[in-house]
N, C-alpha and C positions, 0 to 999 in steps of 0.2 A: 319482181318482191322488194320491199323497205330495208331501204340501206338498216344496218341493226347501229342503235344506240351507244357511241364511245364518248364519254369524255378523255379532255385533259386537264390537268391542274396546271400553270404556270407558277412556279412561285420567285420571286423579282428578289436578289439581294443587294445591296450595298453596307457596307460595312457593320451586317447584321449577323455575321456567321455565328456570335454566341446568342442569335435566339434560333439562326436557319433548325437546328436539329430539333427540336418543340417545332414548328412548323411542319414538316416533312411526315413526325411521328402522328402529326393528326391528320397528314392526307392521307398516312395507311393507317387510319381507324376507322374511316368511313366506310356505313353499314352497303353500302356499293360503293367498292373499290371505283378508282378513277381507273382509267384504263391506262393513263399516259402520263409522265409527271415530268415534269421540265423545270429546273434552276433555270434561269440566267442569271446571271452574275456582271453585273455592271460596274466591273474596273475595280471591286474590293483589298485591299493591302489584308485583311487577316483568315485567308487562305478557307473561303466555302470551300473549298474542289475536300477538303478532307473530313466533313462534315459529309456530305454528297456521297463517298465512297464509303459511308458506313449503307449507304440507302440501296439495295440491289435496283438493277428495272433504272434508276432516275438518268435522264440524259440531264447532261451537262454543261449547258452555256457560259462561255466570257466573252466579252466584250470589253473595245474600254469605256470609260465613265464617257456616258453619253445623255443619261438624266431619265426616270420614269419612264416615262412615256416609250422612249427607246428600247428601254430592258422587256416593257412590256410589248411592243409591235415585233420583238423577237421571239418572241416564247410564240408568241401568236402565229406569223409566218412559218415559224418548227413545226406548229401540231398539223396533228392529222384524225384529229378525232371530232363529232359534226359537233360537237358542247366544249365549250373552254368555260374554265374559273378561274380568273389572279385573286394570288395571296402572298400580302408582302410577309418577310421573312418574318417581320415582327407581330402579328396577327398570328390567328388562329382557327382553324374549320372547328366545329364539333360533330360528333360521326356522323349527323343528320344530312349534312349539307346537301352532298351531290342530288341523296337521294328527295332529300325534300324540293331541291330545283327539279328534279325530271319530274317529279310526281306534280308539280306546281304548271312542268308544259305539257302535262296529258290533256289537262282542263284549259290551256290557254296556246295551244298548237301555234296558233299563226305571231305566239308576241317573239322578238326579239329579244329580251331579255325577260329574266323572272330576277327576283331578289324578296328575301329575307327579314330574320329580323337579326339584332346585335345585339353583344351588352360590350362594355369598357371593363376593360383591367387595366390592373398597377402592373409595372413588372414582373413580380412574383408570382404573378397570374390571379392574384386576389382581386376579390370582384370592386367595382368603382361604384357603382349603382344597378338599378333594373334595368329590361332587356327594352333596347331600343326599334321603334315598329312607326312609320306612317306606312300607311296605306298606296296603293297609286292609283284607287280611288275609280270614277265613274272617269274620268274627265285626265289620266296620267299627265300627261303634257304639263293641265295647266295646277297638277300635283308640283310637277317637274318644276316647272316655271316658279312658283311661289320658292323654291329650294331643293333645297338638295338633300328629296326625302332618301333614296335608296342609304344617304351617308357611310355607310361603309363598306368599298367595292368586293369588299370579299365574298357579300351576300348575293353577291348577281352573279347571274350562269349564264354564259350568251350564248346564241346561234352562231355557231365560226362563223357561218356564209354569210350571215348578216351584218358580223362586225367586218368584217375583210370591204362587201361591200363599201359601210358607210365610210373606208380611209383608215380605221386601226385609230389609235390614237396619235394627238397633235402634240408632235414633236420638239414645236418651238414653245408651247408651253409649258413654265417651269411648274405648275400644281394645276390643279382641278383639273385636270386630263380626264376624268374620270366623268366627272359633272359635264363637262362638253361633249362626249360620247352617250350619256343619257338624254342631254336635249335632242344629240344630233338624228340618233337611233326613235326618240318618239313621234318626231316628225314626221319620218316617213313608214314606223311600223307599229306596232301595240306594244306593248310591255305590261307586265302583271305581277307582281305580290303575295305572299304568301303571310303568315304568320311564327312560323314554325323560326327557333333563332340557330342559326348558322355558323356564325363565328363570334372571336371575341376580342376584341379592339385593344389593344397592349395599347399602354399609354406612361413614356417615360420621356427621357430628357429631350430624349433625337428626335421628339417627330416630325416629320416635314408638317404636318397641321399645327405645330405648336408655334406659329410666329404671325398670331391676329393680322398685322397691317400687309405684311405681304399677300397672306393670302386672300383678305378683303380684295384688295385691289386685283386679282388675278377672279377671281371670285363674278368680278363685276364686271371685269373685261371679260368673261368666256358670254354671260348674262348678256351681256351687251346686243352680244355676236345674233341674239335670237332673239331678240326681238322681236312682236310676232307684227306682220305684215298689216298696211292701213286695211285692206277690205277684210282681214279675217273678227271671229269672235270679240266682241265685246271682251267676254267673259274671258280670255285668253290674253287682252289690256290689262286687263284688271291684274288678272294676276302676277305679271309684269314685274307692274307698277307696288302690286304689295311687296315682291320677292328684293327688290332696290332698300327695303324697309329692312324688312327682316333678315335680308342679309346683313347691315348693318349692323344690328341688334344684336342679331349672333357674336357677332366678333368683339364688340363691345362687351358683351353679356359676360362672355367667355374668359376676357381680360380681369373682369373687375371680379369674379366670383373663382377667379386664382391666386389671383395678387393677396402677396405674404402683408404685414401689418408693413412694413421699410418701404414696401415695392406699392401700399395704396394709393397714395397721390399720383407718382406716373401713368399708372397704370388710367384713375380716372382723367388725366391729361390726354391721357390718348384714345381714353374711350371717347371724352368729348370729342376729340376731332376724328372721329371713326365715323360714329354718326353723332349728331352735335340732335335731332328733332328727339330721338330717344331719349340720350342721355338727359336732356331740359325739361321730359317727361318724368325721369327716375328721381329726378332733383326735386323736385317740386313735390312727388309724390310727400318725400320720407320728410319736406319744408312742411309741408302742410299738418302731417300726425301728429311733428311736436308744437304746430300753431294750438292747435285745436286742444290740445293738450292743457294749454293755458286760456282757455276761451270759457268765461259762465257758463254755470250750467244748464240753463237755462239755453245759450247759441252751441252747446256742445249736444243737447236732447234733439233738438233737431236738425244737425249737421246726422245724428250719428241713427238716424229714423233714413233722411234723405240720401245720403251716401254711405254704405255699412262699411266701406270699409277705412273710412276714418273716427271708425266707435270708438275706439280705444280709450278706454277711461283710466281718468285719471284715477287714484284712488281716495277711498273714502266719497266716489261720485257713484256709484255701478247701483242701481236699482231694478230687485228683480222682479216690481210689478206684480204679472197674475203669477210668475213660476215660482211665487214667496212661500212656499207651502208644503209638508213634507209628504200630500199625497199627488201621482202626476194627473194631468191632466186629463187622461185618459189613462187604461189602465189595462183596457188591450190596447197595444201597441200602436192600436189610430184606428184599429177595425173600425169602430162605434162612429168612427168620425170620416169617414173616408178613406182613404190609400195611406198603409202604413208608409213613410219614410221610406224606410229600407228598400222599399221594393222599385223607387227609384233607380237604385241601384243596377238590382233583379236583373231586370227589366233593360235597362241601356246593356248592362251585359249580353245578354242573348240578341238583343236585336244586332248589336255587335260580332254576332259570333252565330247569326243565323246561316247561313251558308249551312254549316257542320249538322244544322238538323235536317236526317234528310236517310232515306234507307229505311231499315230497318232503327227506329226510337225509340227507349225507353225512356217513360220520366213517373215517376213517385204521387202518388196523392190521384194525380186525374191526367188530365191529356191536355189540360188548356195549355197550359206556354206550348205543347210540340205544334198544337191547330194554329196557333198564333203564328209563331217564327218559322215553322216548316212547311205548313201548308198542303199543296202536291207533290209536294217534294219525299213525301214519306211515305215509304213502300208499305210496311205495317207498323200499329202501335199497341207497345205495349205498356202498362197501366201496374206500380209496383204497390202494393199495401199491406203494411203490418198486420193486420187481422183480416181474418176474414170476414166476410159480408159485404163487403165494398163492392157494387157491384159493376161498377168499374176497371176492378184490378182485373187482370190474366196469371199474374207472379204472386203471390199472396209469400209473405216471411218477413224473414228478418236480415239484410242483406249484410250483417256483420256475420252469417252461419253459412259454410259451405255449404253446396245445394243447391240454393233458391232460387240461382240465376243461372240459365244455361251458360257453358262457353262459347264461345268466339262468337257470340249471337249476335249484340246490335253494333251498330256504327255510330249512335251516339247517345249518349245516356244522358239524361237533365234532371240535374240533384241539386235541386232546389231550399234555398235554408232547412237542414235535413240530419246533417251525420252529424251532426254536433247532441241528437237523441242516440247517438248510438256507442253503446259505453265500449267495446274493441271498433277503437276508429280506423286502426291497424289494417285489419281481420278485413273491413267492410271495405276499402282501397283495393285490397284484392283481392278482394271476391267482385269488385266492379272492372277492374283491368282485366281479370279471367275472364269476364264479362262482354269484352268486345272484341269486337273482331280486329288483326290488325289494322292496325292505320287509322281505328276507330277514336270517338273526340266522346272524353267526359270534361262536361259542364257541367262545374260545382260552383254555388254559394253560399257562402255557412257566415253565420255574426259574429260581430263579434265587439261595439260596447252596446250592448240591449237590455232592457226588460226579459226577465224569465219569467214564461208560461204559467199564471195562474191553475189554467186549470187541465184538458187533459192532457200535456204533457210534462205538468211539472214537475213532475216523478221520476222523469225520464231527460230534461233536460239537465247533461254531464258537461258541456264544454263551450267556450266560449274560445273561437280562437285569433294568435296575430297571425298577418302575411307568413314571417317568419315561421310560425310551427306546421301552416299548410303547404309553403313550400317543402318542409325536411321530411315531413307527412309522405304527399306525392312521391318527393323528390328518390325515396325511397323502396316503389315499387314501379312507376314510371320512371323512364331515361329522362334524367335531370334538362334534358336539352327542348327535350316536348312537355315543357311545362313550364308553363308561362299567369305568374299569380300578382293581381293586382290588388294593391289597398284603393277600399272606397270611402269617403266621410272626412271633415270636419270638426271642430266644435262647435257653430252652428247646429250641422246635422243629429251630434251626437241628443246635443240637447231636447231638441226637436224629438228625436226619435226616444229617448227617454223618459219626456213627460206623453207621448203618446198624438204627436200632434199629427196630423193628413195633411199630404200632399198638399190639397188644398189646400189647404189655409196659412201656408210656411211660401215665403218667397225663394223659388227653386232656380234662382242665380246662386243662391249661399250654402245651395248644396254640391255646387260642380269643384270649387276649387279640394284638393288633396291634400288632408294634412296627415304623417302617417302615423302621427301618435295618436291618433284617433279614427282607428280602423270602425264605422258601423259595419260596412259589410267585404268581406275578402272575397274575389271570385278570381278560379284557378280555370283552366283549359288545358285539358292535358292527354295525348295525343299516344294511344298507346305503337311503339314501335311498328311502322310499318313493315312488310315484302317486300323485295326489292321492286321500282314499281315497273308498268310494261312498258315494253320499248315505246319511243314515239312515231307514229307517220306522220 
């Protein structure tokens, strides 16, 4: 008989009693409850014991101050579960943290650890930015040699026995002990990742990671320990060299981004010392732009064509050329010229989430994307169309109306560039949610900056949506922690798409940078709350 799956959550605290209650509340809110909760106090003087006393069944261990690694090792040795998750007292778990980790282990039973996505928050829990997620990729060791892809320790769920065999956390390291563990584990065992947001990383004035020079020194020290052996694959050596530069650039950029006016010069001097090559390139780029603005028009035109990044025009020197007309180049989104620009983002999004296209799949209009991205992983294919007479349609009706979609039926629903044609979008999202099986995924794309259709859908094109609108719309129906919304586009992409140019005739490199002020396409992956995962064997 396989042993039952059990999970311990180890919460470490040092002078963070003011945050500890919220951390424990986030553990108690798990959709798949932890089997054991252990709080390790590393010699605090702010009375964390009184906080823990409010949480029945929580194990409290106090030790003299020995550092974060020692506190985690104490919790690791005390734990009795098959899996263990570590949470710092000033951070929070999302309600699906344990469930999502165990579900990932079902797909990757040989993994020593799995990790998910996280989001930064301020001390008052207000958001600092979007979801942070770097997939483990086809070669997790290369990924980790390039940098700390896990990024936040609370997103990681470990097999406890594998972590014990690896020796736990190095108590001689004052910081970056988690990165050292990841690199040790990945040399011996598989590591996997999943895109579900499982933790909230609270940034405040006393974060250990808020000391760039010391963090960089330790990060490079840890990174040096794991340099590939001479006989190992060249890919690993390339990743390791790239990682050295990435670590330096990361902390230099962090310093500059977080410096205020008075601290800008000291931050710049420190950044130049930490990452001289990166800093020199950054200064060169900034200087180049200022020089370009002073060039004669003919020289500026040549540079703007050859180096688009330097193409900012001085006032009075902008020429519209072929765009100097009130009519667009194409009135049909670019279909009559090739592939419309918005498809660049739609298809990249579907490719990124192709693993979700499996089981019973529903697509709107036809099954082209399902076949392309799901292939033989699809067991049953359905096609929805609003009008009868479509020979491919297995379901006919308006997704905003109750009863059109079967309940708890689909593992994946692909809904591209369609929701804006539904007047009652909230009702449509409720129907889509109800049609998904527990754990099923909605892959949604909607237009932001766009032409309006002049033909079949002209009188039903009701909406264009911002990322904030999509987040709120989906978050009120799905669990917000299981919704990931992203904005795609920039002013170049918006201009080419509004003019109806095709992908085949634009510089695709110009479509890649993201500017949240120009959302050409908004994408969302929303997952229906899964039931408790099956035991891992």
